[in-house]
N, CA, C, O and the ligand as a Tripos MOL2 file, in Angstrom:
@<TRIPOS>MOLECULE
protein
  281   279    71     0     0
PROTEIN
NO_CHARGES

@<TRIPOS>ATOM
      1 N          15.2360   39.8110   15.2050 N.3       1 MET1
      2 CA         16.1850   38.7490   15.2880 C.3       1 MET1
      3 C          16.1160   37.8860   14.0570 C.2       1 MET1
      4 O          15.0410   37.4850   13.6100 O.2       1 MET1
      5 N          17.2510   37.6150   13.5330 N.am      2 ILE2
      6 CA         17.3300   36.7450   12.3680 C.3       2 ILE2
      7 C          18.1640   35.4800   12.7120 C.2       2 ILE2
      8 O          19.2770   35.5640   13.2310 O.2       2 ILE2
      9 N          17.5780   34.3260   12.4030 N.am      3 ILE3
     10 CA         18.3100   33.1610   12.7780 C.3       3 ILE3
     11 C          18.8590   32.5920   11.3660 C.2       3 ILE3
     12 O          18.0970   32.3690   10.4260 O.2       3 ILE3
     13 N          20.0980   32.4010   11.3150 N.am      4 LEU4
     14 CA         20.7630   31.6910   10.1690 C.3       4 LEU4
     15 C          20.8550   30.1730   10.6200 C.2       4 LEU4
     16 O          21.5710   29.8230   11.5590 O.2       4 LEU4
     17 N          20.1390   29.3710    9.9400 N.am      5 PRO5
     18 CA         20.0900   28.0360   10.3960 C.3       5 PRO5
     19 C          21.3550   27.2390   10.3010 C.2       5 PRO5
     20 O          22.2200   27.5570    9.4850 O.2       5 PRO5
     21 N          21.5010   26.1840   11.1280 N.am      6 LYS6
     22 CA         22.7060   25.4390   11.0770 C.3       6 LYS6
     23 C          22.8450   24.7080    9.7320 C.2       6 LYS6
     24 O          21.8760   24.4370    9.0210 O.2       6 LYS6
     25 N          24.0600   24.4230    9.4490 N.am      7 LEU7
     26 CA         24.3850   23.8640    8.1770 C.3       7 LEU7
     27 C          25.3630   22.7320    8.3610 C.2       7 LEU7
     28 O          25.8710   22.5180    9.4620 O.2       7 LEU7
     29 N          25.6260   22.0250    7.3240 N.am      8 ARG8
     30 CA         26.5770   20.9320    7.3730 C.3       8 ARG8
     31 C          27.7740   21.3810    6.5680 C.2       8 ARG8
     32 O          27.6400   21.8500    5.4380 O.2       8 ARG8
     33 N          28.9580   21.2320    7.1650 N.am      9 CYS9
     34 CA         30.1530   21.5880    6.3680 C.3       9 CYS9
     35 C          30.3220   20.6920    5.1290 C.2       9 CYS9
     36 O          30.2730   19.4660    5.2310 O.2       9 CYS9
     37 N          30.5240   21.3300    3.9390 N.am     10 PRO10
     38 CA         30.6400   20.4720    2.7600 C.3      10 PRO10
     39 C          31.9740   19.7060    2.7500 C.2      10 PRO10
     40 O          32.1600   18.7260    2.0290 O.2      10 PRO10
     41 N          32.8540   20.1930    3.5590 N.am     11 GLY11
     42 CA         34.2020   19.5400    3.6130 C.3      11 GLY11
     43 C          34.2480   18.3000    4.4810 C.2      11 GLY11
     44 O          34.6840   17.2350    4.0450 O.2      11 GLY11
     45 N          33.7910   18.4510    5.7250 N.am     12 CYS12
     46 CA         33.9800   17.2790    6.6410 C.3      12 CYS12
     47 C          32.6100   16.8120    7.1880 C.2      12 CYS12
     48 O          32.5510   15.8190    7.9130 O.2      12 CYS12
     49 N          31.5600   17.4860    6.8650 N.am     13 GLY13
     50 CA         30.2690   16.9860    7.3100 C.3      13 GLY13
     51 C          29.9050   17.3140    8.7280 C.2      13 GLY13
     52 O          28.8950   16.8280    9.2360 O.2      13 GLY13
     53 N          30.7020   18.1270    9.3790 N.am     14 LYS14
     54 CA         30.3560   18.5310   10.6470 C.3      14 LYS14
     55 C          29.2600   19.6910   10.6920 C.2      14 LYS14
     56 O          29.1050   20.4310    9.7210 O.2      14 LYS14
     57 N          28.5460   19.8120   11.8000 N.am     15 ASN15
     58 CA         27.5780   20.8070   11.8540 C.3      15 ASN15
     59 C          28.2600   22.2210   11.9960 C.2      15 ASN15
     60 O          29.2460   22.3800   12.7160 O.2      15 ASN15
     61 N          27.7160   23.1760   11.3140 N.am     16 LEU16
     62 CA         28.0950   24.5420   11.5690 C.3      16 LEU16
     63 C          26.8850   25.1390   12.4070 C.2      16 LEU16
     64 O          25.7460   25.1200   11.9400 O.2      16 LEU16
     65 N          27.1410   25.6240   13.5530 N.am     17 ASN17
     66 CA         26.0760   26.1180   14.4360 C.3      17 ASN17
     67 C          25.2000   27.2320   13.9010 C.2      17 ASN17
     68 O          25.6950   28.1240   13.2120 O.2      17 ASN17
     69 N          23.9500   27.2020   14.1920 N.am     18 ALA18
     70 CA         23.1410   28.2720   13.7830 C.3      18 ALA18
     71 C          23.6000   29.5590   14.5410 C.2      18 ALA18
     72 O          24.1770   29.5080   15.6270 O.2      18 ALA18
     73 N          23.3110   30.6710   13.9090 N.am     19 VAL19
     74 CA         23.7060   31.9960   14.6450 C.3      19 VAL19
     75 C          22.4690   32.8610   14.5860 C.2      19 VAL19
     76 O          21.6680   32.8210   13.6520 O.2      19 VAL19
     77 N          22.3670   33.6340   15.6260 N.am     20 THR20
     78 CA         21.3110   34.5910   15.6920 C.3      20 THR20
     79 C          21.8660   36.0270   15.5870 C.2      20 THR20
     80 O          22.8050   36.3550   16.3120 O.2      20 THR20
     81 N          21.3660   36.8220   14.7840 N.am     21 VAL21
     82 CA         21.8980   38.1260   14.5140 C.3      21 VAL21
     83 C          20.7210   39.1920   14.3710 C.2      21 VAL21
     84 O          19.5870   38.8310   14.0560 O.2      21 VAL21
     85 N          21.0190   40.4010   14.5980 N.am     22 ASN22
     86 CA         20.0830   41.4520   14.3890 C.3      22 ASN22
     87 C          20.0090   41.8670   12.9290 C.2      22 ASN22
     88 O          18.9530   42.2260   12.4090 O.2      22 ASN22
     89 N          21.1750   41.8040   12.2860 N.am     23 GLU23
     90 CA         21.2570   42.2440   10.9560 C.3      23 GLU23
     91 C          22.2140   41.2760   10.1540 C.2      23 GLU23
     92 O          23.2730   40.9010   10.6570 O.2      23 GLU23
     93 N          21.8410   40.9080    8.9780 N.am     24 VAL24
     94 CA         22.6570   39.9770    8.2940 C.3      24 VAL24
     95 C          23.6550   40.6660    7.4790 C.2      24 VAL24
     96 O          23.2900   41.3350    6.5130 O.2      24 VAL24
     97 N          24.9110   40.5510    7.8010 N.am     25 PRO25
     98 CA         25.9650   41.2700    6.8920 C.3      25 PRO25
     99 C          26.1700   40.3870    5.6230 C.2      25 PRO25
    100 O          25.9800   39.1710    5.5900 O.2      25 PRO25
    101 N          26.5990   41.1910    4.5470 N.am     26 LYS26
    102 CA         26.8390   40.4710    3.3310 C.3      26 LYS26
    103 C          28.2710   39.7280    3.4610 C.2      26 LYS26
    104 O          29.2730   40.3070    3.8790 O.2      26 LYS26
    105 N          28.2490   38.5200    3.0950 N.am     27 ALA27
    106 CA         29.5220   37.7670    3.2360 C.3      27 ALA27
    107 C          30.1270   37.5760    1.8430 C.2      27 ALA27
    108 O          29.6070   36.8080    1.0340 O.2      27 ALA27
    109 N          31.2040   38.2620    1.5800 N.am     28 ASN28
    110 CA         31.9750   38.0890    0.3600 C.3      28 ASN28
    111 C          33.2320   37.2770    0.5530 C.2      28 ASN28
    112 O          33.8320   36.7510   -0.3850 O.2      28 ASN28
    113 N          33.6110   37.2010    1.8540 N.am     29 ARG29
    114 CA         34.8850   36.5270    2.1810 C.3      29 ARG29
    115 C          34.6420   35.5180    3.2670 C.2      29 ARG29
    116 O          33.6090   35.5580    3.9340 O.2      29 ARG29
    117 N          35.5690   34.6190    3.4570 N.am     30 PHE30
    118 CA         35.4870   33.6900    4.5820 C.3      30 PHE30
    119 C          35.3630   34.5040    5.8860 C.2      30 PHE30
    120 O          34.6060   34.1210    6.7770 O.2      30 PHE30
    121 N          36.0360   35.5260    5.9920 N.am     31 GLU31
    122 CA         36.0280   36.2380    7.3380 C.3      31 GLU31
    123 C          34.6640   36.8480    7.6520 C.2      31 GLU31
    124 O          34.3140   37.0940    8.8070 O.2      31 GLU31
    125 N          33.9320   37.0740    6.6120 N.am     32 ASP32
    126 CA         32.6250   37.6390    6.7810 C.3      32 ASP32
    127 C          31.5390   36.7080    7.1310 C.2      32 ASP32
    128 O          30.4540   37.0790    7.5800 O.2      32 ASP32
    129 N          31.8930   35.4040    6.8930 N.am     33 CYS33
    130 CA         30.8250   34.3640    7.0270 C.3      33 CYS33
    131 C          30.6590   34.0990    8.5510 C.2      33 CYS33
    132 O          31.6100   33.9300    9.3140 O.2      33 CYS33
    133 N          29.2880   34.0810    8.9280 N.am     34 LEU34
    134 CA         28.9980   33.8830   10.3240 C.3      34 LEU34
    135 C          29.1120   32.3470   10.6830 C.2      34 LEU34
    136 O          29.2720   31.9940   11.8510 O.2      34 LEU34
    137 N          29.0310   31.5170    9.7210 N.am     35 ARG35
    138 CA         29.0680   30.1180   10.0100 C.3      35 ARG35
    139 C          30.2930   29.6040    9.3240 C.2      35 ARG35
    140 O          30.3640   29.6240    8.0960 O.2      35 ARG35
    141 N          31.2600   29.1460   10.0730 N.am     36 ARG36
    142 CA         32.4920   28.6650    9.4180 C.3      36 ARG36
    143 C          32.9960   27.4160   10.0650 C.2      36 ARG36
    144 O          32.7920   27.1500   11.2500 O.2      36 ARG36
    145 N          33.6670   26.6590    9.2300 N.am     37 CYS37
    146 CA         34.3200   25.3990    9.6710 C.3      37 CYS37
    147 C          35.7930   25.6970    9.8140 C.2      37 CYS37
    148 O          36.4650   25.8680    8.7970 O.2      37 CYS37
    149 N          36.3470   25.7710   11.0370 N.am     38 PRO38
    150 CA         37.7510   26.1150   11.1670 C.3      38 PRO38
    151 C          38.6470   25.0070   10.6380 C.2      38 PRO38
    152 O          39.7470   25.2600   10.1470 O.2      38 PRO38
    153 N          38.1620   23.7840   10.7440 N.am     39 ASP39
    154 CA         39.0380   22.7360   10.1980 C.3      39 ASP39
    155 C          39.3100   22.7310    8.7110 C.2      39 ASP39
    156 O          40.4250   22.5140    8.2370 O.2      39 ASP39
    157 N          38.1890   22.9920    7.9830 N.am     40 CYS40
    158 CA         38.2410   22.9330    6.5380 C.3      40 CYS40
    159 C          38.5490   24.3410    6.0240 C.2      40 CYS40
    160 O          38.9410   24.4950    4.8680 O.2      40 CYS40
    161 N          38.3760   25.4030    6.8860 N.am     41 ARG41
    162 CA         38.5200   26.7950    6.4480 C.3      41 ARG41
    163 C          37.5400   27.0590    5.3530 C.2      41 ARG41
    164 O          37.8750   27.5980    4.2980 O.2      41 ARG41
    165 N          36.3270   26.6710    5.6200 N.am     42 ILE42
    166 CA         35.1820   26.9140    4.6500 C.3      42 ILE42
    167 C          34.1320   27.7390    5.4360 C.2      42 ILE42
    168 O          33.7720   27.3700    6.5540 O.2      42 ILE42
    169 N          33.6670   28.7990    4.8790 N.am     43 GLY43
    170 CA         32.6600   29.5290    5.4900 C.3      43 GLY43
    171 C          31.4130   29.4580    4.5930 C.2      43 GLY43
    172 O          31.4910   29.3770    3.3670 O.2      43 GLY43
    173 N          30.2290   29.4950    5.2990 N.am     44 ALA44
    174 CA         28.9050   29.5010    4.6000 C.3      44 ALA44
    175 C          28.4950   30.9980    4.6130 C.2      44 ALA44
    176 O          28.5710   31.6950    5.6240 O.2      44 ALA44
    177 N          28.0410   31.4440    3.3760 N.am     45 THR45
    178 CA         27.5660   32.8330    3.2940 C.3      45 THR45
    179 C          26.2480   33.0010    4.1360 C.2      45 THR45
    180 O          25.5410   32.0470    4.4590 O.2      45 THR45
    181 N          26.0040   34.2490    4.4410 N.am     46 ASN46
    182 CA         24.9120   34.5150    5.3920 C.3      46 ASN46
    183 C          23.5350   34.4820    4.8280 C.2      46 ASN46
    184 O          22.6790   35.2790    5.2120 O.2      46 ASN46
    185 N          23.3040   33.5710    3.9180 N.am     47 ALA47
    186 CA         21.8850   33.4490    3.4570 C.3      47 ALA47
    187 C          20.9780   32.7210    4.4340 C.2      47 ALA47
    188 O          21.3420   31.7000    5.0170 O.2      47 ALA47
    189 N          19.7740   33.2860    4.5940 N.am     48 LYS48
    190 CA         18.8360   32.5420    5.5200 C.3      48 LYS48
    191 C          18.4310   31.2680    4.9470 C.2      48 LYS48
    192 O          18.3520   30.2680    5.6600 O.2      48 LYS48
    193 N          18.1550   31.2410    3.6320 N.am     49 ASN49
    194 CA         17.7340   30.0400    2.9500 C.3      49 ASN49
    195 C          18.8940   29.1820    2.5890 C.2      49 ASN49
    196 O          19.7200   29.5150    1.7390 O.2      49 ASN49
    197 N          18.9380   27.9690    3.3180 N.am     50 PRO50
    198 CA         20.1070   27.0290    3.0200 C.3      50 PRO50
    199 C          20.3690   26.7180    1.6670 C.2      50 PRO50
    200 O          21.5110   26.4100    1.3270 O.2      50 PRO50
    201 N          19.2850   26.7730    0.7250 N.am     51 ALA51
    202 CA         19.4630   26.5280   -0.6730 C.3      51 ALA51
    203 C          20.2220   27.6500   -1.3360 C.2      51 ALA51
    204 O          20.7060   27.4760   -2.4540 O.2      51 ALA51
    205 N          20.3460   28.7980   -0.6910 N.am     52 LYS52
    206 CA         20.9600   29.9280   -1.3270 C.3      52 LYS52
    207 C          22.4530   30.1110   -0.7070 C.2      52 LYS52
    208 O          23.2110   30.9840   -1.1280 O.2      52 LYS52
    209 N          22.7680   29.2980    0.2270 N.am     53 VAL53
    210 CA         24.1080   29.4780    0.7640 C.3      53 VAL53
    211 C          25.1010   29.0220   -0.1330 C.2      53 VAL53
    212 O          24.9770   27.9980   -0.8050 O.2      53 VAL53
    213 N          26.1800   29.8410   -0.1530 N.am     54 LYS54
    214 CA         27.3610   29.4340   -0.9760 C.3      54 LYS54
    215 C          28.4550   29.2290    0.0850 C.2      54 LYS54
    216 O          28.4050   29.7470    1.2010 O.2      54 LYS54
    217 N          29.3890   28.4800   -0.3240 N.am     55 TYR55
    218 CA         30.5290   28.1730    0.5650 C.3      55 TYR55
    219 C          31.7790   28.8790    0.0290 C.2      55 TYR55
    220 O          32.0850   28.8390   -1.1630 O.2      55 TYR55
    221 N          32.4670   29.5100    0.9390 N.am     56 ILE56
    222 CA         33.6200   30.3050    0.5080 C.3      56 ILE56
    223 C          34.9080   29.6360    1.2560 C.2      56 ILE56
    224 O          34.9650   29.4810    2.4760 O.2      56 ILE56
    225 N          35.7830   29.3180    0.4710 N.am     57 HIS57
    226 CA         37.0520   28.7780    1.0700 C.3      57 HIS57
    227 C          37.9300   29.8560    1.5160 C.2      57 HIS57
    228 O          38.0640   30.8530    0.8070 O.2      57 HIS57
    229 N          38.5720   29.7360    2.6890 N.am     58 ALA58
    230 CA         39.3940   30.8510    3.2030 C.3      58 ALA58
    231 C          40.5100   31.2840    2.2800 C.2      58 ALA58
    232 O          40.9520   32.4280    2.3900 O.2      58 ALA58
    233 N          40.9910   30.4590    1.3870 N.am     59 ASP59
    234 CA         42.0220   30.7310    0.5410 C.3      59 ASP59
    235 C          41.5660   31.3210   -0.8650 C.2      59 ASP59
    236 O          42.3690   31.7690   -1.6830 O.2      59 ASP59
    237 N          40.2830   31.2760   -1.0450 N.am     60 ALA60
    238 CA         39.7710   31.7700   -2.2680 C.3      60 ALA60
    239 C          39.7580   33.2490   -2.2690 C.2      60 ALA60
    240 O          39.3070   33.7990   -1.2640 O.2      60 ALA60
    241 N          40.1930   33.9840   -3.2660 N.am     61 LEU61
    242 CA         40.2010   35.4580   -3.3130 C.3      61 LEU61
    243 C          38.9880   36.0180   -4.0270 C.2      61 LEU61
    244 O          38.4200   36.9610   -3.4760 O.2      61 LEU61
    245 N          38.5470   35.5960   -5.0990 N.am     62 PRO62
    246 CA         37.4080   36.2730   -5.7090 C.3      62 PRO62
    247 C          36.1380   36.0530   -4.9060 C.2      62 PRO62
    248 O          35.9530   35.0160   -4.2680 O.2      62 PRO62
    249 N          35.2770   37.0420   -4.9510 N.am     63 PRO63
    250 CA         34.0520   36.9750   -4.1840 C.3      63 PRO63
    251 C          33.0500   35.9390   -4.6440 C.2      63 PRO63
    252 O          32.3660   35.3270   -3.8240 O.2      63 PRO63
    253 N          32.9600   35.7470   -5.8720 N.am     64 ASP64
    254 CA         32.0360   34.8190   -6.4490 C.3      64 ASP64
    255 C          32.6090   33.4450   -6.6460 C.2      64 ASP64
    256 O          33.0360   33.0760   -7.7400 O.2      64 ASP64
    257 N          32.6120   32.7310   -5.6180 N.am     65 VAL65
    258 CA         33.1490   31.3770   -5.6510 C.3      65 VAL65
    259 C          32.0040   30.4080   -5.8890 C.2      65 VAL65
    260 O          31.0580   30.4310   -5.1020 O.2      65 VAL65
    261 N          32.0110   29.5930   -6.8660 N.am     66 PRO66
    262 CA         30.8750   28.5910   -7.0280 C.3      66 PRO66
    263 C          30.8310   27.7410   -5.8400 C.2      66 PRO66
    264 O          31.8280   27.4840   -5.1650 O.2      66 PRO66
    265 N          29.4930   27.2530   -5.5670 N.am     67 PRO67
    266 CA         29.2550   26.4150   -4.3590 C.3      67 PRO67
    267 C          30.0930   25.1430   -4.5300 C.2      67 PRO67
    268 O          30.3220   24.6390   -5.6300 O.2      67 PRO67
    269 N          30.5320   24.6640   -3.3640 N.am     68 VAL68
    270 CA         31.2710   23.4330   -3.3610 C.3      68 VAL68
    271 C          30.2250   22.2510   -3.6660 C.2      68 VAL68
    272 O          29.1360   22.1660   -3.0990 O.2      68 VAL68
    273 N          30.6860   21.3730   -4.6110 N.am     69 LYS69
    274 CA         29.8530   20.2480   -4.9560 C.3      69 LYS69
    275 C          29.9350   19.1560   -3.8790 C.2      69 LYS69
    276 O          31.0110   18.7860   -3.4100 O.2      69 LYS69
    277 N          28.6910   18.6390   -3.4950 N.am     70 PRO70
    278 CA         28.7370   17.5870   -2.5140 C.3      70 PRO70
    279 C          29.4590   16.3920   -2.8780 C.2      70 PRO70
    280 O          29.5380   15.4530   -2.0850 O.2      70 PRO70
    281 ZN         34.6730   21.1110    7.7650 Zn       71 ZN71
@<TRIPOS>BOND
     1     1     2 1
     2     2     3 1
     3     3     4 2
     4     3     5 am
     5     5     6 1
     6     6     7 1
     7     7     8 2
     8     7     9 am
     9     9    10 1
    10    10    11 1
    11    11    12 2
    12    11    13 am
    13    13    14 1
    14    14    15 1
    15    15    16 2
    16    15    17 am
    17    17    18 1
    18    18    19 1
    19    19    20 2
    20    19    21 am
    21    21    22 1
    22    22    23 1
    23    23    24 2
    24    23    25 am
    25    25    26 1
    26    26    27 1
    27    27    28 2
    28    27    29 am
    29    29    30 1
    30    30    31 1
    31    31    32 2
    32    31    33 am
    33    33    34 1
    34    34    35 1
    35    35    36 2
    36    35    37 am
    37    37    38 1
    38    38    39 1
    39    39    40 2
    40    39    41 am
    41    41    42 1
    42    42    43 1
    43    43    44 2
    44    43    45 am
    45    45    46 1
    46    46    47 1
    47    47    48 2
    48    47    49 am
    49    49    50 1
    50    50    51 1
    51    51    52 2
    52    51    53 am
    53    53    54 1
    54    54    55 1
    55    55    56 2
    56    55    57 am
    57    57    58 1
    58    58    59 1
    59    59    60 2
    60    59    61 am
    61    61    62 1
    62    62    63 1
    63    63    64 2
    64    63    65 am
    65    65    66 1
    66    66    67 1
    67    67    68 2
    68    67    69 am
    69    69    70 1
    70    70    71 1
    71    71    72 2
    72    71    73 am
    73    73    74 1
    74    74    75 1
    75    75    76 2
    76    75    77 am
    77    77    78 1
    78    78    79 1
    79    79    80 2
    80    79    81 am
    81    81    82 1
    82    82    83 1
    83    83    84 2
    84    83    85 am
    85    85    86 1
    86    86    87 1
    87    87    88 2
    88    87    89 am
    89    89    90 1
    90    90    91 1
    91    91    92 2
    92    91    93 am
    93    93    94 1
    94    94    95 1
    95    95    96 2
    96    95    97 am
    97    97    98 1
    98    98    99 1
    99    99   100 2
   100    99   101 am
   101   101   102 1
   102   102   103 1
   103   103   104 2
   104   103   105 am
   105   105   106 1
   106   106   107 1
   107   107   108 2
   108   107   109 am
   109   109   110 1
   110   110   111 1
   111   111   112 2
   112   111   113 am
   113   113   114 1
   114   114   115 1
   115   115   116 2
   116   115   117 am
   117   117   118 1
   118   118   119 1
   119   119   120 2
   120   119   121 am
   121   121   122 1
   122   122   123 1
   123   123   124 2
   124   123   125 am
   125   125   126 1
   126   126   127 1
   127   127   128 2
   128   127   129 am
   129   129   130 1
   130   130   131 1
   131   131   132 2
   132   131   133 am
   133   133   134 1
   134   134   135 1
   135   135   136 2
   136   135   137 am
   137   137   138 1
   138   138   139 1
   139   139   140 2
   140   139   141 am
   141   141   142 1
   142   142   143 1
   143   143   144 2
   144   143   145 am
   145   145   146 1
   146   146   147 1
   147   147   148 2
   148   147   149 am
   149   149   150 1
   150   150   151 1
   151   151   152 2
   152   151   153 am
   153   153   154 1
   154   154   155 1
   155   155   156 2
   156   155   157 am
   157   157   158 1
   158   158   159 1
   159   159   160 2
   160   159   161 am
   161   161   162 1
   162   162   163 1
   163   163   164 2
   164   163   165 am
   165   165   166 1
   166   166   167 1
   167   167   168 2
   168   167   169 am
   169   169   170 1
   170   170   171 1
   171   171   172 2
   172   171   173 am
   173   173   174 1
   174   174   175 1
   175   175   176 2
   176   175   177 am
   177   177   178 1
   178   178   179 1
   179   179   180 2
   180   179   181 am
   181   181   182 1
   182   182   183 1
   183   183   184 2
   184   183   185 am
   185   185   186 1
   186   186   187 1
   187   187   188 2
   188   187   189 am
   189   189   190 1
   190   190   191 1
   191   191   192 2
   192   191   193 am
   193   193   194 1
   194   194   195 1
   195   195   196 2
   196   195   197 am
   197   197   198 1
   198   198   199 1
   199   199   200 2
   200   199   201 am
   201   201   202 1
   202   202   203 1
   203   203   204 2
   204   203   205 am
   205   205   206 1
   206   206   207 1
   207   207   208 2
   208   207   209 am
   209   209   210 1
   210   210   211 1
   211   211   212 2
   212   211   213 am
   213   213   214 1
   214   214   215 1
   215   215   216 2
   216   215   217 am
   217   217   218 1
   218   218   219 1
   219   219   220 2
   220   219   221 am
   221   221   222 1
   222   222   223 1
   223   223   224 2
   224   223   225 am
   225   225   226 1
   226   226   227 1
   227   227   228 2
   228   227   229 am
   229   229   230 1
   230   230   231 1
   231   231   232 2
   232   231   233 am
   233   233   234 1
   234   234   235 1
   235   235   236 2
   236   235   237 am
   237   237   238 1
   238   238   239 1
   239   239   240 2
   240   239   241 am
   241   241   242 1
   242   242   243 1
   243   243   244 2
   244   243   245 am
   245   245   246 1
   246   246   247 1
   247   247   248 2
   248   247   249 am
   249   249   250 1
   250   250   251 1
   251   251   252 2
   252   251   253 am
   253   253   254 1
   254   254   255 1
   255   255   256 2
   256   255   257 am
   257   257   258 1
   258   258   259 1
   259   259   260 2
   260   259   261 am
   261   261   262 1
   262   262   263 1
   263   263   264 2
   264   263   265 am
   265   265   266 1
   266   266   267 1
   267   267   268 2
   268   267   269 am
   269   269   270 1
   270   270   271 1
   271   271   272 2
   272   271   273 am
   273   273   274 1
   274   274   275 1
   275   275   276 2
   276   275   277 am
   277   277   278 1
   278   278   279 1
   279   279   280 2
@<TRIPOS>SUBSTRUCTURE
     1 MET1         2 RESIDUE 1 A MET
     2 ILE2         6 RESIDUE 1 A ILE
     3 ILE3        10 RESIDUE 1 A ILE
     4 LEU4        14 RESIDUE 1 A LEU
     5 PRO5        18 RESIDUE 1 A PRO
     6 LYS6        22 RESIDUE 1 A LYS
     7 LEU7        26 RESIDUE 1 A LEU
     8 ARG8        30 RESIDUE 1 A ARG
     9 CYS9        34 RESIDUE 1 A CYS
    10 PRO10       38 RESIDUE 1 A PRO
    11 GLY11       42 RESIDUE 1 A GLY
    12 CYS12       46 RESIDUE 1 A CYS
    13 GLY13       50 RESIDUE 1 A GLY
    14 LYS14       54 RESIDUE 1 A LYS
    15 ASN15       58 RESIDUE 1 A ASN
    16 LEU16       62 RESIDUE 1 A LEU
    17 ASN17       66 RESIDUE 1 A ASN
    18 ALA18       70 RESIDUE 1 A ALA
    19 VAL19       74 RESIDUE 1 A VAL
    20 THR20       78 RESIDUE 1 A THR
    21 VAL21       82 RESIDUE 1 A VAL
    22 ASN22       86 RESIDUE 1 A ASN
    23 GLU23       90 RESIDUE 1 A GLU
    24 VAL24       94 RESIDUE 1 A VAL
    25 PRO25       98 RESIDUE 1 A PRO
    26 LYS26      102 RESIDUE 1 A LYS
    27 ALA27      106 RESIDUE 1 A ALA
    28 ASN28      110 RESIDUE 1 A ASN
    29 ARG29      114 RESIDUE 1 A ARG
    30 PHE30      118 RESIDUE 1 A PHE
    31 GLU31      122 RESIDUE 1 A GLU
    32 ASP32      126 RESIDUE 1 A ASP
    33 CYS33      130 RESIDUE 1 A CYS
    34 LEU34      134 RESIDUE 1 A LEU
    35 ARG35      138 RESIDUE 1 A ARG
    36 ARG36      142 RESIDUE 1 A ARG
    37 CYS37      146 RESIDUE 1 A CYS
    38 PRO38      150 RESIDUE 1 A PRO
    39 ASP39      154 RESIDUE 1 A ASP
    40 CYS40      158 RESIDUE 1 A CYS
    41 ARG41      162 RESIDUE 1 A ARG
    42 ILE42      166 RESIDUE 1 A ILE
    43 GLY43      170 RESIDUE 1 A GLY
    44 ALA44      174 RESIDUE 1 A ALA
    45 THR45      178 RESIDUE 1 A THR
    46 ASN46      182 RESIDUE 1 A ASN
    47 ALA47      186 RESIDUE 1 A ALA
    48 LYS48      190 RESIDUE 1 A LYS
    49 ASN49      194 RESIDUE 1 A ASN
    50 PRO50      198 RESIDUE 1 A PRO
    51 ALA51      202 RESIDUE 1 A ALA
    52 LYS52      206 RESIDUE 1 A LYS
    53 VAL53      210 RESIDUE 1 A VAL
    54 LYS54      214 RESIDUE 1 A LYS
    55 TYR55      218 RESIDUE 1 A TYR
    56 ILE56      222 RESIDUE 1 A ILE
    57 HIS57      226 RESIDUE 1 A HIS
    58 ALA58      230 RESIDUE 1 A ALA
    59 ASP59      234 RESIDUE 1 A ASP
    60 ALA60      238 RESIDUE 1 A ALA
    61 LEU61      242 RESIDUE 1 A LEU
    62 PRO62      246 RESIDUE 1 A PRO
    63 PRO63      250 RESIDUE 1 A PRO
    64 ASP64      254 RESIDUE 1 A ASP
    65 VAL65      258 RESIDUE 1 A VAL
    66 PRO66      262 RESIDUE 1 A PRO
    67 PRO67      266 RESIDUE 1 A PRO
    68 VAL68      270 RESIDUE 1 A VAL
    69 LYS69      274 RESIDUE 1 A LYS
    70 PRO70      278 RESIDUE 1 A PRO
    71 ZN71       281 GROUP 0 **** ****
């Protein structure tokens, strides 16, 4: 079991709940992100280390979106 820790949405500051998974899928798109803020349409990539998490906006098309600045 792998736990992806909870994060804070960079858009609105709400908590994105932690998720427990057997396998961590690679997240290249908002839809692949296991932790998402539906209000901001921002997804956090599935990195276990919060320092390595990138945020993907639902409307962003390219896979390598720079992290949102705080
Ligand atoms: Zn948000």
